All heavy atoms as a GROMACS GRO file, in nm:
protein
  599
    1MET      N    1  -0.698   0.721   0.505
    1MET     CA    2  -0.624   0.596   0.495
    1MET      C    3  -0.508   0.608   0.399
    1MET      O    4  -0.409   0.540   0.416
    1MET     CB    5  -0.719   0.484   0.453
    1MET     CG    6  -0.812   0.444   0.566
    1MET     SD    7  -0.919   0.302   0.541
    1MET     CE    8  -0.853   0.211   0.409
    2LYS      N    9  -0.523   0.692   0.297
    2LYS     CA   10  -0.414   0.711   0.203
    2LYS      C   11  -0.292   0.769   0.274
    2LYS      O   12  -0.179   0.732   0.247
    2LYS     CB   13  -0.458   0.803   0.089
    2LYS     CG   14  -0.351   0.828  -0.014
    2LYS     CD   15  -0.399   0.919  -0.125
    2LYS     CE   16  -0.288   0.948  -0.222
    2LYS     NZ   17  -0.330   1.038  -0.328
    3GLY      N   18  -0.317   0.858   0.369
    3GLY     CA   19  -0.207   0.919   0.445
    3GLY      C   20  -0.130   0.817   0.526
    3GLY      O   21  -0.007   0.823   0.534
    4ILE      N   22  -0.201   0.724   0.588
    4ILE     CA   23  -0.135   0.620   0.668
    4ILE      C   24  -0.052   0.529   0.578
    4ILE      O   25   0.062   0.496   0.611
    4ILE     CB   26  -0.240   0.540   0.747
    4ILE    CG1   27  -0.306   0.631   0.849
    4ILE    CG2   28  -0.177   0.419   0.814
    4ILE    CD1   29  -0.424   0.572   0.919
    5LEU      N   30  -0.107   0.491   0.465
    5LEU     CA   31  -0.034   0.408   0.369
    5LEU      C   32   0.091   0.481   0.320
    5LEU      O   33   0.198   0.421   0.308
    5LEU     CB   34  -0.123   0.370   0.252
    5LEU     CG   35  -0.062   0.280   0.144
    5LEU    CD1   36  -0.014   0.148   0.203
    5LEU    CD2   37  -0.162   0.255   0.033
    6ASN      N   38   0.079   0.610   0.296
    6ASN     CA   39   0.192   0.690   0.250
    6ASN      C   40   0.302   0.695   0.356
    6ASN      O   41   0.420   0.683   0.323
    6ASN     CB   42   0.145   0.832   0.214
    6ASN     CG   43   0.247   0.907   0.132
    6ASN    OD1   44   0.332   0.847   0.068
    6ASN    ND2   45   0.237   1.038   0.133
    7VAL      N   46   0.266   0.709   0.483
    7VAL     CA   47   0.365   0.711   0.591
    7VAL      C   48   0.438   0.578   0.599
    7VAL      O   49   0.561   0.573   0.614
    7VAL     CB   50   0.298   0.745   0.726
    7VAL    CG1   51   0.391   0.721   0.843
    7VAL    CG2   52   0.249   0.888   0.727
    8ILE      N   53   0.364   0.468   0.589
    8ILE     CA   54   0.426   0.334   0.594
    8ILE      C   55   0.526   0.318   0.481
    8ILE      O   56   0.640   0.274   0.501
    8ILE     CB   57   0.318   0.224   0.587
    8ILE    CG1   58   0.230   0.227   0.712
    8ILE    CG2   59   0.381   0.087   0.569
    8ILE    CD1   60   0.105   0.143   0.702
    9LEU      N   61   0.484   0.353   0.359
    9LEU     CA   62   0.571   0.336   0.242
    9LEU      C   63   0.693   0.428   0.250
    9LEU      O   64   0.803   0.389   0.211
    9LEU     CB   65   0.493   0.361   0.114
    9LEU     CG   66   0.380   0.262   0.086
    9LEU    CD1   67   0.300   0.306  -0.035
    9LEU    CD2   68   0.435   0.122   0.067
   10ASN      N   69   0.675   0.551   0.298
   10ASN     CA   70   0.788   0.644   0.309
   10ASN      C   71   0.896   0.592   0.402
   10ASN      O   72   1.014   0.620   0.381
   10ASN     CB   73   0.740   0.781   0.359
   10ASN     CG   74   0.693   0.870   0.248
   10ASN    OD1   75   0.745   0.865   0.138
   10ASN    ND2   76   0.593   0.951   0.276
   11ASN      N   77   0.856   0.516   0.503
   11ASN     CA   78   0.954   0.462   0.597
   11ASN      C   79   1.023   0.336   0.545
   11ASN      O   80   1.122   0.292   0.603
   11ASN     CB   81   0.888   0.434   0.732
   11ASN     CG   82   0.860   0.563   0.806
   11ASN    OD1   83   0.949   0.642   0.828
   11ASN    ND2   84   0.736   0.584   0.842
   12LEU      N   85   0.972   0.277   0.437
   12LEU     CA   86   1.030   0.155   0.383
   12LEU      C   87   1.125   0.180   0.266
   12LEU      O   88   1.223   0.108   0.250
   12LEU     CB   89   0.920   0.059   0.337
   12LEU     CG   90   0.837  -0.008   0.447
   12LEU    CD1   91   0.724  -0.087   0.385
   12LEU    CD2   92   0.924  -0.097   0.532
   13VAL      N   93   1.095   0.278   0.182
   13VAL     CA   94   1.168   0.296   0.057
   13VAL      C   95   1.280   0.399   0.069
   13VAL      O   96   1.281   0.482   0.160
   13VAL     CB   97   1.073   0.336  -0.058
   13VAL    CG1   98   0.967   0.231  -0.080
   13VAL    CG2   99   1.009   0.470  -0.032
   14ASP      N  100   1.372   0.395  -0.028
   14ASP     CA  101   1.478   0.495  -0.037
   14ASP      C  102   1.436   0.613  -0.123
   14ASP      O  103   1.470   0.727  -0.093
   14ASP     CB  104   1.605   0.432  -0.097
   14ASP     CG  105   1.667   0.330  -0.003
   14ASP    OD1  106   1.654   0.346   0.120
   14ASP    OD2  107   1.729   0.234  -0.053
   15ASN      N  108   1.364   0.586  -0.232
   15ASN     CA  109   1.320   0.691  -0.326
   15ASN      C  110   1.179   0.736  -0.291
   15ASN      O  111   1.082   0.698  -0.353
   15ASN     CB  112   1.325   0.638  -0.470
   15ASN     CG  113   1.464   0.592  -0.507
   15ASN    OD1  114   1.562   0.658  -0.476
   15ASN    ND2  115   1.473   0.477  -0.571
   16LYS      N  116   1.169   0.823  -0.191
   16LYS     CA  117   1.038   0.867  -0.142
   16LYS      C  118   0.960   0.947  -0.246
   16LYS      O  119   0.838   0.944  -0.248
   16LYS     CB  120   1.056   0.949  -0.015
   16LYS     CG  121   1.112   0.868   0.100
   16LYS     CD  122   1.146   0.955   0.217
   16LYS     CE  123   1.208   0.887   0.334
   16LYS     NZ  124   1.255   0.754   0.327
   17GLU      N  125   1.030   1.017  -0.333
   17GLU     CA  126   0.963   1.100  -0.434
   17GLU      C  127   0.901   1.015  -0.546
   17GLU      O  128   0.818   1.065  -0.621
   17GLU     CB  129   1.058   1.203  -0.495
   17GLU     CG  130   1.176   1.144  -0.569
   17GLU     CD  131   1.293   1.100  -0.481
   17GLU    OE1  132   1.294   1.132  -0.362
   17GLU    OE2  133   1.383   1.032  -0.534
   18ASP      N  134   0.937   0.888  -0.555
   18ASP     CA  135   0.883   0.801  -0.660
   18ASP      C  136   0.757   0.727  -0.619
   18ASP      O  137   0.701   0.650  -0.697
   18ASP     CB  138   0.989   0.700  -0.705
   18ASP     CG  139   1.099   0.765  -0.788
   18ASP    OD1  140   1.074   0.874  -0.841
   18ASP    OD2  141   1.208   0.706  -0.798
   19ILE      N  142   0.710   0.747  -0.496
   19ILE     CA  143   0.588   0.680  -0.450
   19ILE      C  144   0.467   0.747  -0.514
   19ILE      O  145   0.452   0.868  -0.512
   19ILE     CB  146   0.575   0.687  -0.297
   19ILE    CG1  147   0.690   0.612  -0.230
   19ILE    CG2  148   0.441   0.629  -0.253
   19ILE    CD1  149   0.692   0.628  -0.081
   20GLU      N  150   0.382   0.664  -0.574
   20GLU     CA  151   0.259   0.713  -0.635
   20GLU      C  152   0.144   0.623  -0.590
   20GLU      O  153   0.147   0.503  -0.609
   20GLU     CB  154   0.272   0.709  -0.787
   20GLU     CG  155   0.154   0.764  -0.861
   20GLU     CD  156   0.175   0.757  -1.012
   20GLU    OE1  157   0.287   0.786  -1.058
   20GLU    OE2  158   0.079   0.720  -1.080
   21ILE      N  159   0.044   0.684  -0.526
   21ILE     CA  160  -0.071   0.610  -0.476
   21ILE      C  161  -0.197   0.661  -0.544
   21ILE      O  162  -0.227   0.780  -0.536
   21ILE     CB  163  -0.085   0.625  -0.323
   21ILE    CG1  164   0.041   0.577  -0.252
   21ILE    CG2  165  -0.207   0.546  -0.273
   21ILE    CD1  166   0.043   0.606  -0.104
   22VAL      N  167  -0.268   0.571  -0.611
   22VAL     CA  168  -0.394   0.605  -0.676
   22VAL      C  169  -0.505   0.532  -0.601
   22VAL      O  170  -0.500   0.411  -0.583
   22VAL     CB  171  -0.394   0.565  -0.825
   22VAL    CG1  172  -0.528   0.596  -0.889
   22VAL    CG2  173  -0.280   0.634  -0.898
   23VAL      N  174  -0.607   0.608  -0.557
   23VAL     CA  175  -0.717   0.552  -0.480
   23VAL      C  176  -0.843   0.549  -0.565
   23VAL      O  177  -0.880   0.649  -0.626
   23VAL     CB  178  -0.744   0.636  -0.353
   23VAL    CG1  179  -0.855   0.574  -0.271
   23VAL    CG2  180  -0.617   0.650  -0.270
   24THR      N  181  -0.909   0.433  -0.569
   24THR     CA  182  -1.036   0.417  -0.637
   24THR      C  183  -1.138   0.364  -0.537
   24THR      O  184  -1.115   0.259  -0.477
   24THR     CB  185  -1.023   0.318  -0.755
   24THR    OG1  186  -0.914   0.358  -0.837
   24THR    CG2  187  -1.150   0.316  -0.837
   25GLU      N  188  -1.247   0.437  -0.519
   25GLU     CA  189  -1.350   0.394  -0.424
   25GLU      C  190  -1.479   0.358  -0.496
   25GLU      O  191  -1.523   0.430  -0.585
   25GLU     CB  192  -1.380   0.505  -0.323
   25GLU     CG  193  -1.280   0.515  -0.214
   25GLU     CD  194  -1.328   0.600  -0.098
   25GLU    OE1  195  -1.436   0.570  -0.042
   25GLU    OE2  196  -1.257   0.696  -0.066
   26LYS      N  197  -1.536   0.245  -0.458
   26LYS     CA  198  -1.666   0.201  -0.509
   26LYS      C  199  -1.747   0.152  -0.390
   26LYS      O  200  -1.708   0.056  -0.325
   26LYS     CB  201  -1.651   0.087  -0.609
   26LYS     CG  202  -1.583   0.126  -0.737
   26LYS     CD  203  -1.575   0.007  -0.830
   26LYS     CE  204  -1.499   0.044  -0.956
   26LYS     NZ  205  -1.478  -0.071  -1.043
   27GLU      N  206  -1.853   0.219  -0.359
   27GLU     CA  207  -1.942   0.185  -0.248
   27GLU      C  208  -1.864   0.150  -0.122
   27GLU      O  209  -1.814   0.238  -0.056
   27GLU     CB  210  -2.039   0.074  -0.288
   27GLU     CG  211  -2.133   0.115  -0.399
   27GLU     CD  212  -2.226   0.003  -0.439
   27GLU    OE1  213  -2.242  -0.094  -0.362
   27GLU    OE2  214  -2.284   0.015  -0.548
   28ASN      N  215  -1.852   0.022  -0.090
   28ASN     CA  216  -1.784  -0.020   0.032
   28ASN      C  217  -1.647  -0.080   0.007
   28ASN      O  218  -1.594  -0.152   0.092
   28ASN     CB  219  -1.870  -0.122   0.108
   28ASN     CG  220  -1.995  -0.059   0.163
   28ASN    OD1  221  -1.998   0.060   0.191
   28ASN    ND2  222  -2.098  -0.138   0.179
   29HIS      N  223  -1.588  -0.052  -0.108
   29HIS     CA  224  -1.456  -0.108  -0.142
   29HIS      C  225  -1.360   0.004  -0.181
   29HIS      O  226  -1.395   0.094  -0.256
   29HIS     CB  227  -1.468  -0.209  -0.256
   29HIS     CG  228  -1.338  -0.274  -0.288
   29HIS    ND1  229  -1.284  -0.374  -0.209
   29HIS    CD2  230  -1.250  -0.253  -0.388
   29HIS    CE1  231  -1.169  -0.411  -0.263
   29HIS    NE2  232  -1.146  -0.339  -0.370
   30ILE      N  233  -1.238  -0.005  -0.129
   30ILE     CA  234  -1.132   0.091  -0.164
   30ILE      C  235  -1.019   0.013  -0.228
   30ILE      O  236  -0.971  -0.086  -0.172
   30ILE     CB  237  -1.080   0.164  -0.039
   30ILE    CG1  238  -1.194   0.235   0.034
   30ILE    CG2  239  -0.972   0.264  -0.077
   30ILE    CD1  240  -1.156   0.290   0.170
   31ASN      N  241  -0.974   0.059  -0.344
   31ASN     CA  242  -0.862  -0.004  -0.414
   31ASN      C  243  -0.746   0.094  -0.419
   31ASN      O  244  -0.759   0.205  -0.468
   31ASN     CB  245  -0.904  -0.044  -0.556
   31ASN     CG  246  -0.795  -0.119  -0.628
   31ASN    OD1  247  -0.717  -0.189  -0.566
   31ASN    ND2  248  -0.789  -0.102  -0.758
   32PHE      N  249  -0.631   0.051  -0.365
   32PHE     CA  250  -0.509   0.131  -0.370
   32PHE      C  251  -0.417   0.072  -0.475
   32PHE      O  252  -0.384  -0.047  -0.469
   32PHE     CB  253  -0.437   0.130  -0.234
   32PHE     CG  254  -0.509   0.204  -0.125
   32PHE    CD1  255  -0.583   0.134  -0.031
   32PHE    CD2  256  -0.503   0.341  -0.116
   32PHE    CE1  257  -0.650   0.200   0.070
   32PHE    CE2  258  -0.569   0.408  -0.015
   32PHE     CZ  259  -0.643   0.338   0.078
   33SER      N  260  -0.374   0.154  -0.569
   33SER     CA  261  -0.275   0.112  -0.667
   33SER      C  262  -0.146   0.187  -0.634
   33SER      O  263  -0.139   0.309  -0.648
   33SER     CB  264  -0.322   0.147  -0.807
   33SER     OG  265  -0.226   0.110  -0.902
   34VAL      N  266  -0.046   0.114  -0.587
   34VAL     CA  267   0.078   0.174  -0.539
   34VAL      C  268   0.189   0.147  -0.638
   34VAL      O  269   0.213   0.032  -0.676
   34VAL     CB  270   0.115   0.117  -0.400
   34VAL    CG1  271   0.247   0.174  -0.352
   34VAL    CG2  272   0.006   0.141  -0.300
   35LYS      N  273   0.256   0.253  -0.680
   35LYS     CA  274   0.372   0.240  -0.769
   35LYS      C  275   0.494   0.296  -0.698
   35LYS      O  276   0.490   0.405  -0.642
   35LYS     CB  277   0.349   0.315  -0.900
   35LYS     CG  278   0.242   0.254  -0.985
   35LYS     CD  279   0.232   0.323  -1.118
   35LYS     CE  280   0.122   0.259  -1.202
   35LYS     NZ  281   0.111   0.320  -1.332
   36VAL      N  282   0.602   0.218  -0.698
   36VAL     CA  283   0.729   0.261  -0.639
   36VAL      C  284   0.841   0.234  -0.740
   36VAL      O  285   0.822   0.164  -0.839
   36VAL     CB  286   0.758   0.188  -0.506
   36VAL    CG1  287   0.657   0.224  -0.400
   36VAL    CG2  288   0.764   0.038  -0.524
   37ALA      N  289   0.957   0.290  -0.713
   37ALA     CA  290   1.072   0.268  -0.800
   37ALA      C  291   1.108   0.119  -0.802
   37ALA      O  292   1.088   0.048  -0.703
   37ALA     CB  293   1.191   0.350  -0.751
   38SER      N  294   1.160   0.074  -0.914
   38SER     CA  295   1.192  -0.068  -0.927
   38SER      C  296   1.296  -0.114  -0.826
   38SER      O  297   1.296  -0.230  -0.784
   38SER     CB  298   1.239  -0.099  -1.070
   38SER     OG  299   1.355  -0.023  -1.099
   39THR      N  300   1.383  -0.022  -0.783
   39THR     CA  301   1.485  -0.058  -0.683
   39THR      C  302   1.425  -0.078  -0.544
   39THR      O  303   1.487  -0.142  -0.459
   39THR     CB  304   1.594   0.050  -0.677
   39THR    OG1  305   1.532   0.176  -0.649
   39THR    CG2  306   1.670   0.060  -0.807
   40ASP      N  307   1.305  -0.025  -0.522
   40ASP     CA  308   1.241  -0.036  -0.391
   40ASP      C  309   1.137  -0.147  -0.382
   40ASP      O  310   1.082  -0.172  -0.275
   40ASP     CB  311   1.172   0.097  -0.354
   40ASP     CG  312   1.273   0.207  -0.325
   40ASP    OD1  313   1.380   0.176  -0.272
   40ASP    OD2  314   1.242   0.324  -0.355
   41MET      N  315   1.109  -0.216  -0.491
   41MET     CA  316   1.006  -0.320  -0.491
   41MET      C  317   1.039  -0.432  -0.392
   41MET      O  318   0.951  -0.483  -0.324
   41MET     CB  319   0.987  -0.379  -0.630
   41MET     CG  320   0.888  -0.305  -0.716
   41MET     SD  321   0.727  -0.282  -0.643
   41MET     CE  322   0.658  -0.444  -0.660
   42GLY      N  323   1.164  -0.469  -0.383
   42GLY     CA  324   1.204  -0.575  -0.291
   42GLY      C  325   1.177  -0.539  -0.146
   42GLY      O  326   1.140  -0.624  -0.065
   43LYS      N  327   1.194  -0.412  -0.113
   43LYS     CA  328   1.169  -0.368   0.023
   43LYS      C  329   1.020  -0.368   0.055
   43LYS      O  330   0.980  -0.395   0.168
   43LYS     CB  331   1.225  -0.227   0.043
   43LYS     CG  332   1.375  -0.224   0.034
   43LYS     CD  333   1.428  -0.084   0.043
   43LYS     CE  334   1.578  -0.087   0.022
   43LYS     NZ  335   1.635   0.045   0.015
   44ILE      N  336   0.937  -0.338  -0.044
   44ILE     CA  337   0.792  -0.336  -0.023
   44ILE      C  338   0.739  -0.479  -0.011
   44ILE      O  339   0.655  -0.507   0.074
   44ILE     CB  340   0.722  -0.263  -0.139
   44ILE    CG1  341   0.764  -0.117  -0.145
   44ILE    CG2  342   0.570  -0.274  -0.127
   44ILE    CD1  343   0.725  -0.035  -0.025
   45ILE      N  344   0.788  -0.568  -0.094
   45ILE     CA  345   0.739  -0.706  -0.093
   45ILE      C  346   0.795  -0.783   0.027
   45ILE      O  347   0.724  -0.854   0.094
   45ILE     CB  348   0.775  -0.777  -0.225
   45ILE    CG1  349   0.700  -0.710  -0.339
   45ILE    CG2  350   0.741  -0.926  -0.217
   45ILE    CD1  351   0.739  -0.756  -0.475
   46GLY      N  352   0.923  -0.769   0.055
   46GLY     CA  353   0.984  -0.838   0.167
   46GLY      C  354   1.010  -0.984   0.136
   46GLY      O  355   0.976  -1.033   0.029
   47ARG      N  356   1.066  -1.054   0.231
   47ARG     CA  357   1.095  -1.196   0.211
   47ARG      C  358   0.966  -1.275   0.209
   47ARG      O  359   0.885  -1.267   0.301
   47ARG     CB  360   1.184  -1.249   0.323
   47ARG     CG  361   1.324  -1.199   0.312
   47ARG     CD  362   1.411  -1.272   0.409
   47ARG     NE  363   1.547  -1.220   0.392
   47ARG     CZ  364   1.654  -1.282   0.432
   47ARG    NH1  365   1.643  -1.398   0.492
   47ARG    NH2  366   1.773  -1.230   0.414
   48GLN      N  367   0.949  -1.350   0.103
   48GLN     CA  368   0.831  -1.433   0.081
   48GLN      C  369   0.702  -1.353   0.090
   48GLN      O  370   0.597  -1.406   0.124
   48GLN     CB  371   0.828  -1.549   0.180
   48GLN     CG  372   0.946  -1.642   0.167
   48GLN     CD  373   0.946  -1.752   0.271
   48GLN    OE1  374   0.873  -1.748   0.368
   48GLN    NE2  375   1.031  -1.851   0.248
   49GLY      N  376   0.709  -1.222   0.061
   49GLY     CA  377   0.590  -1.139   0.057
   49GLY      C  378   0.535  -1.098   0.193
   49GLY      O  379   0.423  -1.049   0.204
   50LYS      N  380   0.615  -1.115   0.297
   50LYS     CA  381   0.566  -1.089   0.432
   50LYS      C  382   0.539  -0.941   0.458
   50LYS      O  383   0.443  -0.906   0.526
   50LYS     CB  384   0.663  -1.144   0.535
   50LYS     CG  385   0.664  -1.294   0.541
   50LYS     CD  386   0.755  -1.345   0.649
   50LYS     CE  387   0.752  -1.497   0.651
   50LYS     NZ  388   0.839  -1.553   0.753
   51THR      N  389   0.622  -0.853   0.405
   51THR     CA  390   0.601  -0.709   0.426
   51THR      C  391   0.474  -0.663   0.356
   51THR      O  392   0.392  -0.591   0.414
   51THR     CB  393   0.723  -0.628   0.378
   51THR    OG1  394   0.841  -0.677   0.442
   51THR    CG2  395   0.707  -0.481   0.410
   52ALA      N  396   0.456  -0.704   0.231
   52ALA     CA  397   0.335  -0.667   0.156
   52ALA      C  398   0.210  -0.722   0.225
   52ALA      O  399   0.109  -0.653   0.236
   52ALA     CB  400   0.344  -0.719   0.013
   53LYS      N  401   0.218  -0.844   0.275
   53LYS     CA  402   0.104  -0.904   0.345
   53LYS      C  403   0.073  -0.826   0.472
   53LYS      O  404  -0.044  -0.803   0.504
   53LYS     CB  405   0.135  -1.050   0.378
   53LYS     CG  406   0.019  -1.122   0.442
   53LYS     CD  407   0.051  -1.268   0.467
   53LYS     CE  408  -0.068  -1.335   0.532
   53LYS     NZ  409  -0.042  -1.475   0.562
   54SER      N  410   0.175  -0.783   0.543
   54SER     CA  411   0.155  -0.706   0.666
   54SER      C  412   0.091  -0.571   0.636
   54SER      O  413   0.003  -0.526   0.712
   54SER     CB  414   0.288  -0.685   0.738
   54SER     OG  415   0.343  -0.807   0.777
   55ILE      N  416   0.134  -0.506   0.528
   55ILE     CA  417   0.074  -0.378   0.489
   55ILE      C  418  -0.073  -0.398   0.456
   55ILE      O  419  -0.159  -0.321   0.500
   55ILE     CB  420   0.150  -0.316   0.370
   55ILE    CG1  421   0.291  -0.275   0.411
   55ILE    CG2  422   0.074  -0.196   0.313
   55ILE    CD1  423   0.381  -0.237   0.295
   56ARG      N  424  -0.103  -0.503   0.381
   56ARG     CA  425  -0.243  -0.531   0.346
   56ARG      C  426  -0.328  -0.560   0.470
   56ARG      O  427  -0.441  -0.513   0.482
   56ARG     CB  428  -0.250  -0.648   0.248
   56ARG     CG  429  -0.200  -0.613   0.110
   56ARG     CD  430  -0.216  -0.729   0.013
   56ARG     NE  431  -0.175  -0.690  -0.120
   56ARG     CZ  432  -0.068  -0.740  -0.183
   56ARG    NH1  433   0.006  -0.833  -0.125
   56ARG    NH2  434  -0.036  -0.698  -0.304
   57THR      N  435  -0.273  -0.637   0.563
   57THR     CA  436  -0.346  -0.671   0.686
   57THR      C  437  -0.375  -0.546   0.768
   57THR      O  438  -0.487  -0.528   0.818
   57THR     CB  439  -0.265  -0.771   0.770
   57THR    OG1  440  -0.240  -0.888   0.692
   57THR    CG2  441  -0.340  -0.809   0.897
   58LEU      N  442  -0.278  -0.459   0.780
   58LEU     CA  443  -0.296  -0.336   0.856
   58LEU      C  444  -0.402  -0.247   0.792
   58LEU      O  445  -0.492  -0.196   0.861
   58LEU     CB  446  -0.163  -0.259   0.865
   58LEU     CG  447  -0.168  -0.126   0.938
   58LEU    CD1  448  -0.204  -0.148   1.084
   58LEU    CD2  449  -0.036  -0.055   0.926
   59MET      N  450  -0.398  -0.232   0.661
   59MET     CA  451  -0.494  -0.148   0.591
   59MET      C  452  -0.635  -0.208   0.597
   59MET      O  453  -0.734  -0.137   0.608
   59MET     CB  454  -0.452  -0.124   0.447
   59MET     CG  455  -0.322  -0.045   0.433
   59MET     SD  456  -0.324   0.114   0.516
   59MET     CE  457  -0.438   0.203   0.413
   60LYS      N  458  -0.644  -0.342   0.592
   60LYS     CA  459  -0.775  -0.407   0.603
   60LYS      C  460  -0.836  -0.386   0.741
   60LYS      O  461  -0.956  -0.367   0.753
   60LYS     CB  462  -0.764  -0.556   0.572
   60LYS     CG  463  -0.747  -0.585   0.425
   60LYS     CD  464  -0.733  -0.733   0.399
   60LYS     CE  465  -0.709  -0.757   0.251
   60LYS     NZ  466  -0.693  -0.899   0.219
   61SER      N  467  -0.753  -0.388   0.844
   61SER     CA  468  -0.806  -0.367   0.978
   61SER      C  469  -0.852  -0.223   0.997
   61SER      O  470  -0.952  -0.198   1.064
   61SER     CB  471  -0.703  -0.406   1.084
   61SER     OG  472  -0.593  -0.318   1.081
   62LEU      N  473  -0.782  -0.127   0.936
   62LEU     CA  474  -0.825   0.012   0.942
   62LEU      C  475  -0.956   0.032   0.865
   62LEU      O  476  -1.043   0.107   0.909
   62LEU     CB  477  -0.717   0.104   0.884
   62LEU     CG  478  -0.589   0.119   0.965
   62LEU    CD1  479  -0.485   0.195   0.887
   62LEU    CD2  480  -0.618   0.187   1.097
   63ALA      N  481  -0.969  -0.035   0.753
   63ALA     CA  482  -1.090  -0.022   0.671
   63ALA      C  483  -1.210  -0.087   0.738
   63ALA      O  484  -1.322  -0.042   0.722
   63ALA     CB  485  -1.068  -0.082   0.534
   64SER      N  486  -1.186  -0.192   0.814
   64SER     CA  487  -1.298  -0.261   0.878
   64SER      C  488  -1.367  -0.171   0.981
   64SER      O  489  -1.486  -0.187   1.008
   64SER     CB  490  -1.252  -0.391   0.943
   64SER     OG  491  -1.170  -0.363   1.055
   65LYS      N  492  -1.294  -0.077   1.037
   65LYS     CA  493  -1.355   0.019   1.130
   65LYS      C  494  -1.456   0.107   1.059
   65LYS      O  495  -1.552   0.154   1.119
   65LYS     CB  496  -1.248   0.107   1.195
   65LYS     CG  497  -1.162   0.034   1.294
   65LYS     CD  498  -1.064   0.128   1.359
   65LYS     CE  499  -0.981   0.056   1.462
   65LYS     NZ  500  -0.887   0.145   1.529
   66GLU      N  501  -1.435   0.128   0.929
   66GLU     CA  502  -1.526   0.210   0.848
   66GLU      C  503  -1.625   0.123   0.769
   66GLU      O  504  -1.692   0.171   0.680
   66GLU     CB  505  -1.445   0.296   0.751
   66GLU     CG  506  -1.352   0.393   0.820
   66GLU     CD  507  -1.266   0.472   0.723
   66GLU    OE1  508  -1.297   0.471   0.602
   66GLU    OE2  509  -1.169   0.533   0.767
   67LYS      N  510  -1.627  -0.008   0.800
   67LYS     CA  511  -1.716  -0.103   0.732
   67LYS      C  512  -1.688  -0.109   0.582
   67LYS      O  513  -1.780  -0.110   0.501
   67LYS     CB  514  -1.863  -0.069   0.757
   67LYS     CG  515  -1.901  -0.053   0.901
   67LYS     CD  516  -1.945  -0.183   0.961
   67LYS     CE  517  -2.012  -0.166   1.096
   67LYS     NZ  518  -1.924  -0.158   1.209
   68LYS      N  519  -1.560  -0.111   0.546
   68LYS     CA  520  -1.520  -0.116   0.405
   68LYS      C  521  -1.419  -0.228   0.385
   68LYS      O  522  -1.360  -0.278   0.480
   68LYS     CB  523  -1.459   0.017   0.361
   68LYS     CG  524  -1.557   0.131   0.366
   68LYS     CD  525  -1.499   0.257   0.313
   68LYS     CE  526  -1.605   0.368   0.317
   68LYS     NZ  527  -1.561   0.487   0.250
   69THR      N  528  -1.401  -0.266   0.259
   69THR     CA  529  -1.298  -0.363   0.224
   69THR      C  530  -1.188  -0.292   0.145
   69THR      O  531  -1.212  -0.189   0.083
   69THR     CB  532  -1.355  -0.479   0.140
   69THR    OG1  533  -1.414  -0.425   0.022
   69THR    CG2  534  -1.459  -0.557   0.219
   70VAL      N  535  -1.069  -0.350   0.148
   70VAL     CA  536  -0.953  -0.287   0.085
   70VAL      C  537  -0.877  -0.389   0.002
   70VAL      O  538  -0.864  -0.505   0.041
   70VAL     CB  539  -0.858  -0.228   0.192
   70VAL    CG1  540  -0.728  -0.181   0.132
   70VAL    CG2  541  -0.924  -0.114   0.265
   71SER      N  542  -0.824  -0.344  -0.110
   71SER     CA  543  -0.726  -0.423  -0.185
   71SER      C  544  -0.612  -0.330  -0.225
   71SER      O  545  -0.634  -0.212  -0.252
   71SER     CB  546  -0.789  -0.489  -0.308
   71SER     OG  547  -0.836  -0.391  -0.397
   72ILE      N  548  -0.492  -0.384  -0.224
   72ILE     CA  549  -0.373  -0.306  -0.256
   72ILE      C  550  -0.294  -0.378  -0.363
   72ILE      O  551  -0.263  -0.497  -0.348
   72ILE     CB  552  -0.285  -0.283  -0.133
   72ILE    CG1  553  -0.365  -0.217  -0.021
   72ILE    CG2  554  -0.164  -0.198  -0.168
   72ILE    CD1  555  -0.289  -0.204   0.110
   73GLU      N  556  -0.260  -0.308  -0.470
   73GLU     CA  557  -0.177  -0.362  -0.577
   73GLU      C  558  -0.044  -0.288  -0.577
   73GLU      O  559  -0.042  -0.165  -0.581
   73GLU     CB  560  -0.245  -0.344  -0.712
   73GLU     CG  561  -0.375  -0.415  -0.728
   73GLU     CD  562  -0.441  -0.382  -0.859
   73GLU    OE1  563  -0.375  -0.327  -0.949
   73GLU    OE2  564  -0.561  -0.411  -0.871
   74PHE      N  565   0.065  -0.360  -0.574
   74PHE     CA  566   0.198  -0.300  -0.579
   74PHE      C  567   0.256  -0.323  -0.718
   74PHE      O  568   0.249  -0.433  -0.772
   74PHE     CB  569   0.290  -0.364  -0.474
   74PHE     CG  570   0.246  -0.341  -0.333
   74PHE    CD1  571   0.188  -0.442  -0.259
   74PHE    CD2  572   0.261  -0.216  -0.274
   74PHE    CE1  573   0.148  -0.422  -0.128
   74PHE    CE2  574   0.220  -0.194  -0.143
   74PHE     CZ  575   0.163  -0.298  -0.071
   75SER      N  576   0.316  -0.219  -0.776
   75SER     CA  577   0.380  -0.233  -0.906
   75SER      C  578   0.498  -0.138  -0.917
   75SER      O  579   0.512  -0.045  -0.838
   75SER     CB  580   0.280  -0.206  -1.019
   75SER     OG  581   0.230  -0.075  -1.011
   76GLU      N  582   0.582  -0.164  -1.016
   76GLU     CA  583   0.700  -0.082  -1.041
   76GLU      C  584   0.663   0.038  -1.126
   76GLU      O  585   0.575   0.031  -1.210
   76GLU     CB  586   0.808  -0.162  -1.113
   76GLU     CG  587   0.865  -0.273  -1.031
   76GLU     CD  588   0.972  -0.351  -1.106
   76GLU    OE1  589   1.001  -0.315  -1.222
   76GLU    OE2  590   1.024  -0.447  -1.050
   77LYS      N  591   0.734   0.144  -1.104
   77LYS     CA  592   0.712   0.266  -1.182
   77LYS      C  593   0.793   0.261  -1.308
   77LYS      O  594   0.898   0.206  -1.316
   77LYS     CB  595   0.756   0.386  -1.098
   77LYS     CG  596   0.683   0.512  -1.133
   77LYS     CD  597   0.716   0.616  -1.032
   77LYS     CE  598   0.617   0.728  -1.047
   77LYS     NZ  599   0.647   0.838  -0.962
   0.00000   0.00000   0.00000
């Protein structure tokens, strides 16, 4: 799942080398902590948070196939 998230983020941002994804797994929960360059935060969040919500929805649907829950935190590097 980290690979899929990485592909999505690489297609959204300009500074691809600044993407940092930290994965923490606990039983049936996966937590992704995503850090991107401050200039790319607007592209990740989108208007009224629609892009970030779409990323979260997609990752949650992928995790549901594995019977897991997902949370994603976006922050600036």
